[in-house]
N, C-alpha and C positions, 0 to 999 in steps of 0.2 A: 236669927241669922246663923247661929251655930248649928241648928238642926238642918238647915238648908245646905250648909257646907258638907255635912256628913252625907246627905242624900247625893249631892253633886259628886263627891269623891267616890262613893260606891258605884254610881252610874258610870263614871269615867273608867274606874278599874274594870268593870264588866265590859265596857266598850273596847278597851285596849287589849282584851283577850283575843280580839280579831287582829291578826297580824297585818292586815291591810290598813290599819289606822296608826296615826302618829300624832302625839300631843306635843305642841311646841309653845315655848314662851314667846308669844308673838301677838301683836295687834293685827287686825285685818279690816279691810274696807271693801265694799262692793262698788266698783267703778265700771260704769257702762255694762252692768250685768255680769261682770267678772270680778274675781277676788284678787286683791293685792295684799301680800303679807308683809308686815313690818317686823322683822325678827331681830332679836338681840338681847343681851343680858340687862339686868336692872341698871338704870342710869344711862343707858345708851341713847335715850331720846325718843323711844317708841311712842309714849303717850303724847309728847309735845308734837311730834310730826303727824301722828294720827289726828290730833285735834286741829292742827293747821290745815291739813289737806281736806278734811271733812268740811270745816267751816268755809274754806275758800273755794271749794269745788262743788259742795252739796252732796258729796258721796255718802252713802249710807254706811253705818257701822256694822261690822260682823262681830268683832271681839276687841276688847281693850287690853287683854293681857294673855289669854290662852286661846289658841286656835287648834281645832281638831281636824286633821287632814285624813281623808279616806281616798285610797287609790283604787280606781276602776280602770277597765280597758279603755273607756271613753275619756278619761281625764282624772284630775285630782279635785275632789270636792272639799271646800273649807266650811266648817261650821264654828260659830263662836260659842265659847263656854262662859257662862255668867261668872263674873268676878268683880271685885271692887278695884277701881282705879284710883291712884293717888295723883292729884294735880298739885304740884308743888308751887310755891310762890313764884319761882322763876318762870314757870310755864304761864301762870296767870299774867305776869308782867309783860310777856311777849305778845299776849293776845288780850289787851285790856278791853273790858266790857263783856267778853264772852261768858265769863264765870261770875259776873257780878251778882246776878239773881241767886245763883246757887250758894254763893258765899254769904249773902245776906240772910237767906233762909236758915242757915245753920249758925248764924251769929259768929262767923269765923273771924279770927284775928288775922291781920294782913300777913303775918309771918308764919301762919299755920298751914298745914297740908290739907287740902280739900279731898274728902273721900266720896266718890260717886259710884253708883252702879252703872252698868252699860246703858240702861235706859235713861238714867239721869244725865249721863254724859251726852247722849244723843240729843236730849232736850236742850241742854245748855248750848250745844253747838248749832241747834236749829236744823238737824238732819234726821233721817229716818233710821230704822233698824232693819237689817236684812237677816234672813234665816240661814241661807247658804248660797254659795256661788262657786263657780269653777275657777281654780287657781290659774292665773296667767303670768304672775311675776312675784318675785321675792326681793324685798329691799332691806338692806341692813343700814339703819340710820347711824350716822357718826357726826360728832361735833367738828366743825371747821374753825380753825383759829382766826381766819379772816371773817369778821362779822357779816359782811355782805356777800360772801362767796356761796356758790352752789356748784357742786361737782358730782356728776353721776358717772360711774364706771361699771362696765360689765365685769363680773368677777370670774376668774378661772374655776373650773370644776373642782379641783383639789381644795381650793380655799373655801368654796361654798360648803363642801362636805364637812370640813373641820368646823366651820361656823355653826352649821345646823346641828352637829353632834353636841355642841356646847349649850344648846338652848332647848334640851329635852326635859320632860317632866317624868317623875315616877321611877319605878324600878329600872325601866329601860334606859334611864339616864346614867346608869353605872353603879347603882347601889347593889350591895351583895345580898340583901334580904328583901322579901316582899313587905310592903306596907300592910298595916292592919286592914286597910280597905281592900287591898288586893287579895288578902287571905279570905275575907268574908265574901268577896265577889267571886272567888274561885278562879281568878284569872291565872293562866299559865302561858306566859309569853316567852318565846325563845330569846336568848341573848343576842342573836344576830338579826332579829326582825327589823330593828331601827336602821341598821346599816344597809340592809336591802332596800328599805323604803327610801332612804336618803339618796342612795345611788340612782334610783328611778327619778326622784325629784330633780336632781342635778342634771340628769340626762334629758329631761323633758321641759324644764321650766327655766327661763332666763333669770339670773340673779344678779343684783346690783349693789354696789356701795353708794349710798347717798350721803355725801358730806355737805352739811349746810350750816352757815353761820347764824348766830342768834339774830342779828339785824335783818337778815334776809327773810326771816319768818314773820316780820312785821308787814310784809307785802303779800297780798293775795296772789300776785302773779307767780310767786315761788311755788306754791302748791300746784298751780295750773301747769307750770313747766315740768315739775316732777312727774305728774300724772301723764302728761303728753309724751315725755321721754320713755317712761316705762311701758306704756301701751304701744307706742310706735315700734320699739325694738321687739317687744313680746309678740305683737301681731305678725311681724316679719318672720319670726321663728315658727309661729303657729301655722303660717302659710307654707313653710318649708323653704324660705329664702335662706341661702347660705351667707349672704353678706348683709350686715346690718348697717343702716345709715349712720353717718358720723354725727 
């Protein structure tokens, strides 16, 4: 596992020398042949919402923690980067039965955190894996105080820009020196590359705040409602409609 991590980081460092690429701390799903990004810092609920939407809608997994975005004239492509996902007891409690087999295979204590690869997570959820898809929407998961609430809001451009800047990886996330992987890969990325890419993302892709209560995640209809809302508004933007449905 340690050797594969080194290989992964070297490959990523080399890939990010291309200033058309951006690596984000984000989970991602393939929904109707399009990619939906779930971005946010640790503890924001990305893995929980990813698991819920995938299990309730059958959407394939692209990434559970790191998503690589590549910008082209025809759109923005999302690829998943292999990583280990932590399924905490609270997430397993919200979706009883989904992780029972994985937990028993590892003789996991009820209070322990379950560690799974992307492939193992997809198997536990009963869904497939996708290699890449064109980005159509970005969602920022948040916890709602009302356990049965679901609130989805389109975010203004300035707020999206700030949020995306906070979920970057590597040197381009604000560190002053290159990592050892970036040195060996020979990457030379300008400091303004991320800002330019994020400006393009915010100009082209609808971004949303998704606030959901813990109780709402016990119902499959919640995932279906989230996907329907994101696709509905995003497809309107894709077609060039100025007004989004309420």
